[in-house]
Backbone atoms as SQL, in Angstrom:
CREATE TABLE atoms (id INTEGER PRIMARY KEY, chain TEXT, resi INTEGER, resn TEXT, atom TEXT, x REAL, y REAL, z REAL);
INSERT INTO atoms VALUES
  (1, 'A', 1, 'MET', 'N', 20.644, 219.052, 61.950),
  (2, 'A', 1, 'MET', 'CA', 20.965, 218.966, 63.359),
  (3, 'A', 1, 'MET', 'C', 21.434, 220.344, 63.832),
  (4, 'A', 2, 'GLU', 'N', 20.964, 220.736, 64.991),
  (5, 'A', 2, 'GLU', 'CA', 21.313, 222.037, 65.549),
  (6, 'A', 2, 'GLU', 'C', 22.757, 222.055, 66.030),
  (7, 'A', 3, 'SER', 'N', 23.436, 223.146, 65.744),
  (8, 'A', 3, 'SER', 'CA', 24.820, 223.288, 66.200),
  (9, 'A', 3, 'SER', 'C', 24.850, 223.588, 67.695),
  (10, 'A', 4, 'LEU', 'N', 26.000, 223.349, 68.318),
  (11, 'A', 4, 'LEU', 'CA', 26.165, 223.656, 69.734),
  (12, 'A', 4, 'LEU', 'C', 25.950, 225.149, 69.976),
  (13, 'A', 5, 'ALA', 'N', 26.534, 225.978, 69.128),
  (14, 'A', 5, 'ALA', 'CA', 26.380, 227.429, 69.282),
  (15, 'A', 5, 'ALA', 'C', 24.912, 227.830, 69.144),
  (16, 'A', 6, 'GLY', 'N', 24.198, 227.208, 68.213),
  (17, 'A', 6, 'GLY', 'CA', 22.782, 227.499, 68.028),
  (18, 'A', 6, 'GLY', 'C', 21.959, 227.102, 69.246),
  (19, 'A', 7, 'ALA', 'N', 22.252, 225.943, 69.805),
  (20, 'A', 7, 'ALA', 'CA', 21.536, 225.479, 71.003),
  (21, 'A', 7, 'ALA', 'C', 21.817, 226.389, 72.183),
  (22, 'A', 8, 'GLN', 'N', 23.080, 226.784, 72.356),
  (23, 'A', 8, 'GLN', 'CA', 23.428, 227.674, 73.464),
  (24, 'A', 8, 'GLN', 'C', 22.724, 229.020, 73.333),
  (25, 'A', 9, 'LEU', 'N', 22.625, 229.511, 72.130),
  (26, 'A', 9, 'LEU', 'CA', 21.922, 230.780, 71.898),
  (27, 'A', 9, 'LEU', 'C', 20.430, 230.629, 72.179),
  (28, 'A', 10, 'ARG', 'N', 19.832, 229.524, 71.716),
  (29, 'A', 10, 'ARG', 'CA', 18.401, 229.302, 71.900),
  (30, 'A', 10, 'ARG', 'C', 18.012, 229.205, 73.371),
  (31, 'A', 11, 'ILE', 'N', 18.832, 228.534, 74.179),
  (32, 'A', 11, 'ILE', 'CA', 18.494, 228.374, 75.595),
  (33, 'A', 11, 'ILE', 'C', 19.104, 229.458, 76.475),
  (34, 'A', 12, 'LYS', 'N', 19.734, 230.414, 75.826),
  (35, 'A', 12, 'LYS', 'CA', 20.369, 231.538, 76.534),
  (36, 'A', 12, 'LYS', 'C', 21.415, 231.049, 77.530),
  (37, 'A', 13, 'ALA', 'N', 22.265, 230.117, 77.062),
  (38, 'A', 13, 'ALA', 'CA', 23.341, 229.584, 77.897),
  (39, 'A', 13, 'ALA', 'C', 24.318, 230.698, 78.264),
  (40, 'A', 14, 'PRO', 'N', 24.880, 230.620, 79.453),
  (41, 'A', 14, 'PRO', 'CA', 25.755, 231.703, 79.929),
  (42, 'A', 14, 'PRO', 'C', 27.164, 231.642, 79.354),
  (43, 'A', 15, 'SER', 'N', 27.307, 231.593, 78.029),
  (44, 'A', 15, 'SER', 'CA', 28.643, 231.516, 77.439),
  (45, 'A', 15, 'SER', 'C', 29.348, 232.866, 77.562),
  (46, 'A', 16, 'GLY', 'N', 30.635, 232.807, 77.818),
  (47, 'A', 16, 'GLY', 'CA', 31.429, 234.021, 77.920),
  (48, 'A', 16, 'GLY', 'C', 31.353, 234.708, 79.273),
  (49, 'A', 17, 'LEU', 'N', 30.596, 234.137, 80.205),
  (50, 'A', 17, 'LEU', 'CA', 30.478, 234.738, 81.532),
  (51, 'A', 17, 'LEU', 'C', 31.466, 234.091, 82.493),
  (52, 'A', 18, 'SER', 'N', 31.872, 234.850, 83.478),
  (53, 'A', 18, 'SER', 'CA', 32.692, 234.264, 84.531),
  (54, 'A', 18, 'SER', 'C', 31.804, 233.360, 85.373),
  (55, 'A', 19, 'LYS', 'N', 32.421, 232.538, 86.194),
  (56, 'A', 19, 'LYS', 'CA', 31.665, 231.655, 87.079),
  (57, 'A', 19, 'LYS', 'C', 30.755, 232.475, 87.989),
  (58, 'A', 20, 'GLU', 'N', 31.267, 233.591, 88.486),
  (59, 'A', 20, 'GLU', 'CA', 30.486, 234.449, 89.378),
  (60, 'A', 20, 'GLU', 'C', 29.300, 235.075, 88.653),
  (61, 'A', 21, 'GLN', 'N', 29.524, 235.526, 87.406),
  (62, 'A', 21, 'GLN', 'CA', 28.437, 236.114, 86.622),
  (63, 'A', 21, 'GLN', 'C', 27.362, 235.075, 86.299),
  (64, 'A', 22, 'ALA', 'N', 27.785, 233.877, 85.909),
  (65, 'A', 22, 'ALA', 'CA', 26.829, 232.811, 85.599),
  (66, 'A', 22, 'ALA', 'C', 26.026, 232.448, 86.842),
  (67, 'A', 23, 'ALA', 'N', 26.684, 232.394, 88.006),
  (68, 'A', 23, 'ALA', 'CA', 25.985, 232.088, 89.262),
  (69, 'A', 23, 'ALA', 'C', 24.962, 233.167, 89.581),
  (70, 'A', 24, 'ALA', 'N', 25.320, 234.418, 89.382),
  (71, 'A', 24, 'ALA', 'CA', 24.392, 235.523, 89.656),
  (72, 'A', 24, 'ALA', 'C', 23.189, 235.458, 88.716),
  (73, 'A', 25, 'GLU', 'N', 23.430, 235.138, 87.445),
  (74, 'A', 25, 'GLU', 'CA', 22.313, 235.009, 86.493),
  (75, 'A', 25, 'GLU', 'C', 21.410, 233.845, 86.880),
  (76, 'A', 26, 'PHE', 'N', 22.012, 232.727, 87.307),
  (77, 'A', 26, 'PHE', 'CA', 21.195, 231.586, 87.728),
  (78, 'A', 26, 'PHE', 'C', 20.359, 231.953, 88.945),
  (79, 'A', 27, 'GLN', 'N', 20.943, 232.623, 89.909),
  (80, 'A', 27, 'GLN', 'CA', 20.199, 233.025, 91.110),
  (81, 'A', 27, 'GLN', 'C', 19.017, 233.914, 90.739),
  (82, 'A', 28, 'ALA', 'N', 19.218, 234.832, 89.806),
  (83, 'A', 28, 'ALA', 'CA', 18.123, 235.700, 89.365),
  (84, 'A', 28, 'ALA', 'C', 17.036, 234.871, 88.677),
  (85, 'A', 29, 'PHE', 'N', 17.446, 233.937, 87.814),
  (86, 'A', 29, 'PHE', 'CA', 16.472, 233.068, 87.145),
  (87, 'A', 29, 'PHE', 'C', 15.723, 232.218, 88.160),
  (88, 'A', 30, 'ASN', 'N', 16.461, 231.592, 89.075),
  (89, 'A', 30, 'ASN', 'CA', 15.862, 230.709, 90.069),
  (90, 'A', 30, 'ASN', 'C', 14.858, 231.463, 90.943),
  (91, 'A', 31, 'SER', 'N', 15.183, 232.677, 91.315),
  (92, 'A', 31, 'SER', 'CA', 14.267, 233.441, 92.168),
  (93, 'A', 31, 'SER', 'C', 13.034, 233.917, 91.402),
  (94, 'A', 32, 'SER', 'N', 13.077, 233.871, 90.068),
  (95, 'A', 32, 'SER', 'CA', 11.913, 234.262, 89.276),
  (96, 'A', 32, 'SER', 'C', 10.880, 233.139, 89.166),
  (97, 'A', 33, 'LEU', 'N', 11.254, 231.914, 89.552),
  (98, 'A', 33, 'LEU', 'CA', 10.337, 230.777, 89.478),
  (99, 'A', 33, 'LEU', 'C', 9.391, 230.780, 90.675),
  (100, 'A', 34, 'LEU', 'N', 8.231, 230.196, 90.495),
  (101, 'A', 34, 'LEU', 'CA', 7.284, 230.081, 91.597),
  (102, 'A', 34, 'LEU', 'C', 7.841, 229.164, 92.673),
  (103, 'A', 35, 'ILE', 'N', 7.568, 229.461, 93.911),
  (104, 'A', 35, 'ILE', 'CA', 8.062, 228.645, 95.026),
  (105, 'A', 35, 'ILE', 'C', 7.516, 227.225, 94.941),
  (106, 'A', 36, 'THR', 'N', 6.335, 227.058, 94.343),
  (107, 'A', 36, 'THR', 'CA', 5.729, 225.727, 94.227),
  (108, 'A', 36, 'THR', 'C', 6.270, 224.933, 93.038),
  (109, 'A', 37, 'ASP', 'N', 7.031, 225.576, 92.159),
  (110, 'A', 37, 'ASP', 'CA', 7.638, 224.850, 91.044),
  (111, 'A', 37, 'ASP', 'C', 8.666, 223.863, 91.576),
  (112, 'A', 38, 'MET', 'N', 8.713, 222.695, 90.968),
  (113, 'A', 38, 'MET', 'CA', 9.749, 221.736, 91.328),
  (114, 'A', 38, 'MET', 'C', 10.991, 222.076, 90.523),
  (115, 'A', 39, 'LYS', 'N', 12.122, 222.091, 91.203),
  (116, 'A', 39, 'LYS', 'CA', 13.397, 222.387, 90.563),
  (117, 'A', 39, 'LYS', 'C', 14.263, 221.142, 90.614),
  (118, 'A', 40, 'ALA', 'N', 14.800, 220.773, 89.475),
  (119, 'A', 40, 'ALA', 'CA', 15.634, 219.575, 89.378),
  (120, 'A', 40, 'ALA', 'C', 17.065, 219.972, 89.068),
  (121, 'A', 41, 'PHE', 'N', 17.978, 219.398, 89.822),
  (122, 'A', 41, 'PHE', 'CA', 19.400, 219.577, 89.576),
  (123, 'A', 41, 'PHE', 'C', 19.971, 218.201, 89.292),
  (124, 'A', 42, 'THR', 'N', 20.681, 218.070, 88.189),
  (125, 'A', 42, 'THR', 'CA', 21.209, 216.771, 87.788),
  (126, 'A', 42, 'THR', 'C', 22.705, 216.873, 87.522),
  (127, 'A', 43, 'HIS', 'N', 23.363, 215.731, 87.607),
  (128, 'A', 43, 'HIS', 'CA', 24.800, 215.698, 87.317),
  (129, 'A', 43, 'HIS', 'C', 25.201, 214.293, 86.917),
  (130, 'A', 44, 'GLY', 'N', 26.090, 214.229, 85.959),
  (131, 'A', 44, 'GLY', 'CA', 26.688, 212.967, 85.568),
  (132, 'A', 44, 'GLY', 'C', 28.185, 213.179, 85.404),
  (133, 'A', 45, 'SER', 'N', 28.961, 212.178, 85.729),
  (134, 'A', 45, 'SER', 'CA', 30.406, 212.323, 85.608),
  (135, 'A', 45, 'SER', 'C', 31.063, 210.972, 85.361),
  (136, 'A', 46, 'ARG', 'N', 32.327, 211.054, 84.998),
  (137, 'A', 46, 'ARG', 'CA', 33.117, 209.846, 84.747),
  (138, 'A', 46, 'ARG', 'C', 34.475, 210.025, 85.398),
  (139, 'A', 47, 'LEU', 'N', 34.890, 209.018, 86.138),
  (140, 'A', 47, 'LEU', 'CA', 36.179, 209.054, 86.821),
  (141, 'A', 47, 'LEU', 'C', 37.298, 208.629, 85.872),
  (142, 'A', 48, 'PRO', 'N', 38.537, 208.962, 86.214),
  (143, 'A', 48, 'PRO', 'CA', 39.660, 208.545, 85.354),
  (144, 'A', 48, 'PRO', 'C', 39.748, 207.037, 85.134),
  (145, 'A', 49, 'ASP', 'N', 39.230, 206.245, 86.079),
  (146, 'A', 49, 'ASP', 'CA', 39.269, 204.786, 85.907),
  (147, 'A', 49, 'ASP', 'C', 38.165, 204.265, 84.990),
  (148, 'A', 50, 'GLY', 'N', 37.343, 205.174, 84.432),
  (149, 'A', 50, 'GLY', 'CA', 36.308, 204.775, 83.483),
  (150, 'A', 50, 'GLY', 'C', 34.941, 204.543, 84.088),
  (151, 'A', 51, 'MET', 'N', 34.831, 204.570, 85.398),
  (152, 'A', 51, 'MET', 'CA', 33.535, 204.369, 86.049),
  (153, 'A', 51, 'MET', 'C', 32.724, 205.666, 85.951),
  (154, 'A', 52, 'ALA', 'N', 31.450, 205.517, 85.615),
  (155, 'A', 52, 'ALA', 'CA', 30.570, 206.675, 85.477),
  (156, 'A', 52, 'ALA', 'C', 29.473, 206.610, 86.526),
  (157, 'A', 53, 'GLY', 'N', 28.968, 207.762, 86.879),
  (158, 'A', 53, 'GLY', 'CA', 27.881, 207.834, 87.851),
  (159, 'A', 53, 'GLY', 'C', 27.005, 209.029, 87.565),
  (160, 'A', 54, 'ALA', 'N', 25.846, 209.044, 88.191),
  (161, 'A', 54, 'ALA', 'CA', 24.885, 210.119, 87.953),
  (162, 'A', 54, 'ALA', 'C', 24.063, 210.338, 89.211),
  (163, 'A', 55, 'GLY', 'N', 23.396, 211.464, 89.241),
  (164, 'A', 55, 'GLY', 'CA', 22.537, 211.754, 90.372),
  (165, 'A', 55, 'GLY', 'C', 21.638, 212.933, 90.094),
  (166, 'A', 56, 'PHE', 'N', 20.662, 213.110, 90.966),
  (167, 'A', 56, 'PHE', 'CA', 19.749, 214.241, 90.845),
  (168, 'A', 56, 'PHE', 'C', 19.246, 214.622, 92.227),
  (169, 'A', 57, 'ALA', 'N', 18.762, 215.847, 92.316),
  (170, 'A', 57, 'ALA', 'CA', 18.112, 216.337, 93.530),
  (171, 'A', 57, 'ALA', 'C', 16.928, 217.177, 93.092),
  (172, 'A', 58, 'LEU', 'N', 15.771, 216.933, 93.702),
  (173, 'A', 58, 'LEU', 'CA', 14.554, 217.674, 93.390),
  (174, 'A', 58, 'LEU', 'C', 14.167, 218.517, 94.597),
  (175, 'A', 59, 'TYR', 'N', 13.901, 219.792, 94.340),
  (176, 'A', 59, 'TYR', 'CA', 13.502, 220.718, 95.393),
  (177, 'A', 59, 'TYR', 'C', 12.129, 221.284, 95.076),
  (178, 'A', 60, 'ARG', 'N', 11.342, 221.473, 96.113),
  (179, 'A', 60, 'ARG', 'CA', 10.043, 222.135, 95.983),
  (180, 'A', 60, 'ARG', 'C', 9.815, 222.928, 97.261),
  (181, 'A', 61, 'THR', 'N', 9.314, 224.114, 97.119),
  (182, 'A', 61, 'THR', 'CA', 9.127, 225.075, 98.215),
  (183, 'A', 61, 'THR', 'C', 10.412, 225.233, 99.025),
  (184, 'A', 62, 'GLY', 'N', 11.536, 225.218, 98.326),
  (185, 'A', 62, 'GLY', 'CA', 12.820, 225.426, 98.958),
  (186, 'A', 62, 'GLY', 'C', 13.363, 224.250, 99.742),
  (187, 'A', 63, 'ARG', 'N', 12.686, 223.124, 99.685),
  (188, 'A', 63, 'ARG', 'CA', 13.109, 221.944, 100.453),
  (189, 'A', 63, 'ARG', 'C', 13.438, 220.787, 99.530),
  (190, 'A', 64, 'LEU', 'N', 14.427, 220.020, 99.956),
  (191, 'A', 64, 'LEU', 'CA', 14.795, 218.827, 99.209),
  (192, 'A', 64, 'LEU', 'C', 13.679, 217.799, 99.328),
  (193, 'A', 65, 'CYS', 'N', 13.163, 217.349, 98.181),
  (194, 'A', 65, 'CYS', 'CA', 12.071, 216.356, 98.164),
  (195, 'A', 65, 'CYS', 'C', 12.619, 214.957, 97.933),
  (196, 'A', 66, 'VAL', 'N', 13.449, 214.830, 96.930),
  (197, 'A', 66, 'VAL', 'CA', 13.965, 213.523, 96.524),
  (198, 'A', 66, 'VAL', 'C', 15.393, 213.723, 96.027),
  (199, 'A', 67, 'GLN', 'N', 16.245, 212.778, 96.370),
  (200, 'A', 67, 'GLN', 'CA', 17.586, 212.787, 95.788),
  (201, 'A', 67, 'GLN', 'C', 18.033, 211.359, 95.564),
  (202, 'A', 68, 'SER', 'N', 18.888, 211.178, 94.605),
  (203, 'A', 68, 'SER', 'CA', 19.401, 209.844, 94.325),
  (204, 'A', 68, 'SER', 'C', 20.716, 209.973, 93.575),
  (205, 'A', 69, 'SER', 'N', 21.583, 209.010, 93.786),
  (206, 'A', 69, 'SER', 'CA', 22.803, 208.905, 92.990),
  (207, 'A', 69, 'SER', 'C', 23.028, 207.428, 92.711),
  (208, 'A', 70, 'PHE', 'N', 23.670, 207.152, 91.607),
  (209, 'A', 70, 'PHE', 'CA', 23.833, 205.761, 91.208),
  (210, 'A', 70, 'PHE', 'C', 25.026, 205.595, 90.280),
  (211, 'A', 71, 'SER', 'N', 25.611, 204.411, 90.332),
  (212, 'A', 71, 'SER', 'CA', 26.730, 204.064, 89.465),
  (213, 'A', 71, 'SER', 'C', 26.190, 203.552, 88.135),
  (214, 'A', 72, 'LEU', 'N', 26.877, 203.916, 87.078),
  (215, 'A', 72, 'LEU', 'CA', 26.531, 203.402, 85.755),
  (216, 'A', 72, 'LEU', 'C', 27.571, 202.396, 85.266),
  (217, 'A', 73, 'GLY', 'N', 28.593, 202.186, 86.085),
  (218, 'A', 73, 'GLY', 'CA', 29.616, 201.223, 85.730),
  (219, 'A', 73, 'GLY', 'C', 30.584, 201.757, 84.682),
  (220, 'A', 74, 'PRO', 'N', 31.383, 200.853, 84.124),
  (221, 'A', 74, 'PRO', 'CA', 32.364, 201.264, 83.118),
  (222, 'A', 74, 'PRO', 'C', 31.729, 201.413, 81.737),
  (223, 'A', 75, 'ASN', 'N', 32.497, 201.945, 80.827),
  (224, 'A', 75, 'ASN', 'CA', 32.117, 202.032, 79.407),
  (225, 'A', 75, 'ASN', 'C', 30.965, 202.998, 79.143),
  (226, 'A', 76, 'LYS', 'N', 30.720, 203.939, 80.016),
  (227, 'A', 76, 'LYS', 'CA', 29.731, 204.993, 79.764),
  (228, 'A', 76, 'LYS', 'C', 30.487, 206.311, 79.671),
  (229, 'A', 77, 'GLN', 'N', 30.005, 207.198, 78.845),
  (230, 'A', 77, 'GLN', 'CA', 30.614, 208.520, 78.698),
  (231, 'A', 77, 'GLN', 'C', 29.894, 209.514, 79.602),
  (232, 'A', 78, 'VAL', 'N', 30.500, 210.696, 79.775),
  (233, 'A', 78, 'VAL', 'CA', 29.878, 211.740, 80.591),
  (234, 'A', 78, 'VAL', 'C', 28.502, 212.084, 80.029),
  (235, 'A', 79, 'PHE', 'N', 28.387, 212.154, 78.705),
  (236, 'A', 79, 'PHE', 'CA', 27.093, 212.460, 78.094),
  (237, 'A', 79, 'PHE', 'C', 26.044, 211.440, 78.518),
  (238, 'A', 80, 'ASP', 'N', 26.408, 210.160, 78.529),
  (239, 'A', 80, 'ASP', 'CA', 25.478, 209.113, 78.960),
  (240, 'A', 80, 'ASP', 'C', 25.046, 209.337, 80.399),
  (241, 'A', 81, 'ALA', 'N', 26.020, 209.659, 81.264),
  (242, 'A', 81, 'ALA', 'CA', 25.725, 209.866, 82.678),
  (243, 'A', 81, 'ALA', 'C', 24.809, 211.075, 82.869),
  (244, 'A', 82, 'GLU', 'N', 25.069, 212.152, 82.139),
  (245, 'A', 82, 'GLU', 'CA', 24.211, 213.338, 82.226),
  (246, 'A', 82, 'GLU', 'C', 22.785, 212.998, 81.777),
  (247, 'A', 83, 'ALA', 'N', 22.667, 212.245, 80.686),
  (248, 'A', 83, 'ALA', 'CA', 21.346, 211.864, 80.183),
  (249, 'A', 83, 'ALA', 'C', 20.619, 210.958, 81.170),
  (250, 'A', 84, 'GLU', 'N', 21.320, 209.999, 81.751),
  (251, 'A', 84, 'GLU', 'CA', 20.711, 209.090, 82.731),
  (252, 'A', 84, 'GLU', 'C', 20.225, 209.871, 83.954),
  (253, 'A', 85, 'ALA', 'N', 21.002, 210.854, 84.392),
  (254, 'A', 85, 'ALA', 'CA', 20.603, 211.672, 85.540),
  (255, 'A', 85, 'ALA', 'C', 19.343, 212.472, 85.220),
  (256, 'A', 86, 'ALA', 'N', 19.287, 213.041, 84.021),
  (257, 'A', 86, 'ALA', 'CA', 18.116, 213.826, 83.625),
  (258, 'A', 86, 'ALA', 'C', 16.865, 212.951, 83.548),
  (259, 'A', 87, 'VAL', 'N', 16.998, 211.774, 82.965),
  (260, 'A', 87, 'VAL', 'CA', 15.848, 210.865, 82.849),
  (261, 'A', 87, 'VAL', 'C', 15.372, 210.422, 84.236),
  (262, 'A', 88, 'ALA', 'N', 16.309, 210.038, 85.093),
  (263, 'A', 88, 'ALA', 'CA', 15.930, 209.585, 86.439),
  (264, 'A', 88, 'ALA', 'C', 15.277, 210.723, 87.227),
  (265, 'A', 89, 'GLY', 'N', 15.813, 211.939, 87.109),
  (266, 'A', 89, 'GLY', 'CA', 15.226, 213.089, 87.790),
  (267, 'A', 89, 'GLY', 'C', 13.833, 213.392, 87.280),
  (268, 'A', 90, 'PHE', 'N', 13.644, 213.305, 85.959),
  (269, 'A', 90, 'PHE', 'CA', 12.321, 213.554, 85.376),
  (270, 'A', 90, 'PHE', 'C', 11.317, 212.512, 85.855),
  (271, 'A', 91, 'LYS', 'N', 11.717, 211.252, 85.858),
  (272, 'A', 91, 'LYS', 'CA', 10.813, 210.191, 86.333),
  (273, 'A', 91, 'LYS', 'C', 10.423, 210.422, 87.789),
  (274, 'A', 92, 'ALA', 'N', 11.387, 210.756, 88.614),
  (275, 'A', 92, 'ALA', 'CA', 11.096, 210.997, 90.032),
  (276, 'A', 92, 'ALA', 'C', 10.177, 212.207, 90.197),
  (277, 'A', 93, 'ALA', 'N', 10.395, 213.231, 89.407),
  (278, 'A', 93, 'ALA', 'CA', 9.554, 214.439, 89.499),
  (279, 'A', 93, 'ALA', 'C', 8.123, 214.128, 89.081),
  (280, 'A', 94, 'THR', 'N', 7.948, 213.378, 87.999),
  (281, 'A', 94, 'THR', 'CA', 6.587, 213.074, 87.548),
  (282, 'A', 94, 'THR', 'C', 5.886, 212.130, 88.514),
  (283, 'A', 95, 'GLN', 'N', 6.620, 211.216, 89.115),
  (284, 'A', 95, 'GLN', 'CA', 6.023, 210.299, 90.075),
  (285, 'A', 95, 'GLN', 'C', 5.592, 211.030, 91.338),
  (286, 'A', 96, 'SER', 'N', 6.301, 212.075, 91.712),
  (287, 'A', 96, 'SER', 'CA', 5.962, 212.806, 92.928),
  (288, 'A', 96, 'SER', 'C', 4.670, 213.617, 92.759),
  (289, 'A', 97, 'TYR', 'N', 4.271, 213.859, 91.510),
  (290, 'A', 97, 'TYR', 'CA', 3.031, 214.610, 91.263),
  (291, 'A', 97, 'TYR', 'C', 1.834, 213.692, 91.080),
  (292, 'A', 98, 'LEU', 'N', 2.071, 212.392, 90.968),
  (293, 'A', 98, 'LEU', 'CA', 0.941, 211.474, 90.774),
  (294, 'A', 98, 'LEU', 'C', 0.152, 211.331, 92.062),
  (295, 'A', 99, 'PRO', 'N', -1.170, 211.178, 91.965),
  (296, 'A', 99, 'PRO', 'CA', -1.964, 210.976, 93.176),
  (297, 'A', 99, 'PRO', 'C', -1.587, 209.669, 93.865),
  (298, 'A', 100, 'LYS', 'N', -1.586, 209.676, 95.173),
  (299, 'A', 100, 'LYS', 'CA', -1.228, 208.489, 95.936),
  (300, 'A', 100, 'LYS', 'C', -2.448, 207.618, 96.165);
């Protein structure tokens, strides 16, 4: 199994950077993508009361195409919420490319 440090190195995660530096690196990366590429932003979280939720937003040509957020209820961890958001975002992205 790959270590966390190994995974961060492989994906060039912004470890050791300030929030401002990481944001600047992301902006440079984002601007290097084609305008027609679909960009997915996902998030999952858990509240102190144990309720978890997730969401995603898909952008293409600089415009919001699809967004969704949803409750996962109690007994889910942040990791679960992050994974659910990624899966839902991926499904929505692939469905948006299917012929109508």
